[in-house]
C-alpha positions as CSV (number, residue, x, y, z in Angstrom):
1,M,0.7,-40.5,57.9
2,G,3.2,-40.6,60.9
3,R,3.6,-42.3,63.5
4,I,5.3,-41.1,67.5
5,G,6.1,-43.6,70.3
6,T,6.4,-43.3,74.0
7,A,6.7,-45.7,77.0
8,A,3.7,-46.8,79.3
9,V,4.1,-48.5,82.6
10,V,3.2,-52.2,84.1
11,A,4.0,-52.0,88.1
12,V,3.5,-54.7,90.7
13,V,3.0,-53.9,94.3
14,A,2.6,-55.7,97.2
15,L,-0.2,-53.5,99.5
16,G,-0.4,-56.0,102.5
17,A,-4.1,-56.0,102.9
18,A,-4.8,-54.9,106.6
19,A,-7.4,-57.0,108.9
20,C,-9.6,-54.8,111.1
21,G,-12.0,-57.2,113.1
22,S,-13.4,-58.8,109.9
23,T,-13.2,-56.5,107.5
24,T,-9.8,-56.5,104.9
25,S,-8.5,-53.2,103.4
26,L,-6.2,-52.0,100.8
27,D,-3.1,-49.7,101.8
28,M,-4.3,-47.2,99.4
29,G,-1.5,-44.6,101.0
30,K,1.0,-47.0,99.8
31,L,-0.3,-47.9,96.3
32,E,-0.5,-43.9,95.9
33,G,3.0,-43.5,97.1
34,A,4.1,-46.3,94.5
35,I,2.2,-44.7,91.9
36,T,3.4,-41.4,92.8
37,D,7.1,-43.0,92.6
38,K,6.7,-44.7,88.9
39,T,5.1,-41.6,87.7
40,R,8.4,-39.3,88.3
41,E,10.6,-42.3,87.4
42,L,8.4,-42.2,83.6
43,F,8.4,-38.7,83.4
44,P,11.9,-37.2,85.1
45,G,12.0,-33.0,85.2
46,R,7.9,-32.9,85.0
47,Q,6.1,-32.1,88.3
48,V,4.3,-35.0,89.3
49,S,1.5,-34.5,91.8
50,G,0.6,-36.9,94.4
51,A,-1.8,-40.1,93.0
52,A,-5.4,-40.3,94.4
53,C,-7.2,-43.7,94.7
54,P,-10.1,-44.1,96.0
55,S,-10.5,-44.8,99.7
56,S,-9.9,-48.4,101.1
57,D,-13.7,-48.5,102.2
58,E,-14.9,-48.2,98.8
59,V,-13.0,-50.9,97.3
60,E,-13.8,-54.8,98.0
61,V,-10.6,-56.5,98.3
62,E,-10.8,-59.4,95.8
63,R,-8.8,-61.2,93.5
64,G,-9.5,-59.8,90.1
65,G,-10.7,-56.9,91.3
66,R,-10.4,-53.9,89.2
67,F,-10.4,-50.1,89.9
68,S,-8.8,-46.6,88.5
69,C,-6.2,-44.0,90.0
70,T,-5.0,-40.7,88.8
71,V,-2.2,-38.7,89.2
72,R,-1.2,-34.8,88.4
73,I,2.1,-34.5,85.5
74,D,2.8,-31.1,84.7
75,G,-1.0,-30.8,85.6
76,V,-2.3,-32.7,83.4
77,V,-4.6,-35.9,85.0
78,A,-3.6,-39.4,83.9
79,T,-5.2,-42.3,84.7
80,Y,-3.6,-46.1,85.8
81,D,-5.7,-49.1,85.7
82,V,-5.2,-50.9,89.0
83,T,-5.9,-54.7,89.6
84,Q,-6.0,-56.9,92.6
85,D,-3.5,-59.9,91.5
86,D,-5.5,-61.6,94.6
87,D,-6.8,-61.4,97.6
88,E,-4.2,-60.4,100.0
89,G,-3.4,-56.8,98.9
90,N,-1.1,-57.8,95.7
91,V,-2.1,-55.3,93.0
92,T,-0.7,-54.5,89.4
93,F,-0.9,-51.2,87.8
94,A,-0.5,-49.9,84.3
95,L,-1.4,-46.3,82.6
96,A,-4.8,-46.0,81.2
97,T,-4.2,-43.0,79.2
98,A,-1.6,-42.1,76.7
99,V,0.6,-38.9,78.4
100,L,2.2,-37.1,75.2
101,D,4.8,-34.8,75.1
102,L,3.1,-32.5,72.3
103,A,6.4,-30.6,71.2
104,K,7.6,-34.0,70.1
105,A,4.5,-34.8,68.4
106,E,4.2,-31.2,66.5
107,A,8.3,-32.0,65.7
108,E,7.5,-35.5,64.2
109,A,3.9,-34.1,62.2
110,A,6.3,-30.7,60.8
111,A,8.7,-33.2,59.5
112,G,6.8,-36.1,58.4
113,I,5.0,-33.1,55.8
114,A,8.2,-31.8,54.8
115,E,9.4,-35.2,53.9
116,Q,6.0,-35.9,52.3
117,T,4.9,-32.4,50.9
118,G,8.6,-30.7,50.7
119,I,7.2,-27.6,52.7
120,D,8.8,-26.7,55.9
121,A,5.6,-26.2,58.0
122,T,5.5,-25.2,61.9
123,V,3.0,-27.3,64.0
124,D,1.5,-25.4,67.0
125,C,-0.6,-27.8,69.3
126,G,-1.1,-25.0,71.8
127,A,1.0,-24.2,75.0
128,D,0.0,-27.1,76.9
129,P,3.5,-29.1,77.4
130,L,1.5,-33.0,77.6
131,L,-1.8,-34.3,76.9
132,A,-3.0,-37.0,78.8
133,I,-6.0,-39.1,76.4
134,E,-6.9,-42.5,76.1
135,P,-6.3,-44.8,73.3
136,G,-8.9,-44.4,69.9
137,G,-8.7,-40.3,70.9
138,T,-8.3,-37.8,68.8
139,F,-6.4,-34.4,68.9
140,E,-6.1,-31.5,66.0
141,C,-3.4,-29.2,66.1
142,Q,-2.6,-26.6,63.4
143,A,0.0,-26.7,60.6
144,T,1.0,-23.6,58.8
145,E,3.6,-22.9,56.0
146,P,6.1,-19.8,55.3
147,G,3.8,-18.5,53.4
148,G,0.9,-18.0,56.0
149,S,-1.5,-21.2,54.5
150,A,-2.8,-23.3,57.6
151,A,-4.4,-26.9,57.4
152,T,-5.4,-29.2,60.4
153,V,-3.2,-31.6,61.7
154,T,-5.2,-34.7,63.3
155,F,-3.6,-36.8,65.5
156,T,-5.2,-40.6,66.6
157,V,-3.8,-41.9,69.7
158,E,-3.0,-45.9,69.1
159,D,-2.2,-47.1,72.2
160,V,-1.4,-46.4,75.9
161,E,2.4,-46.3,74.9
162,G,1.8,-43.1,73.4
163,N,2.1,-43.9,69.5
164,L,0.5,-42.0,67.3
165,T,-0.8,-41.5,64.0
166,W,-1.4,-38.1,61.8
167,E,-3.2,-36.9,59.0
168,L,-2.9,-33.6,57.4
169,T,-6.4,-32.5,56.3
170,G,-7.5,-28.8,54.7
């Protein structure tokens, strides 16, 4: 088994809930911008598309209220959980999915296989550079030794920071 990790984020933003008559709403455009900016900071060099949150009329402004927003990173959809800190538009957001660099997962598993078995296997998780997956989720990759024999590497996502465990089977 091996373990791999990356960083997650928790950010606070003041959305300044706007009052329109008797209705108060969150400035979702400001939140989407903050999520996009934070994602670009976390994943430099990656293509980040604008975040998408529910419309302000779909979210009631209330302390402790929760909703989700998404953002694309190299075409992979990652989810942020948003919690309202108060009823004045202050929110905290954090990644709800781990965003994994599959090349790093492949390299770590190959190194672990070599260390455990003495075999210099290659590990292939496919063509996609990233994977967004919830904690507790699993995914499989193929390990191949120089003679052509293959086995499956099953990864389990431990947390949103991207810590993984892996197991070689078959």
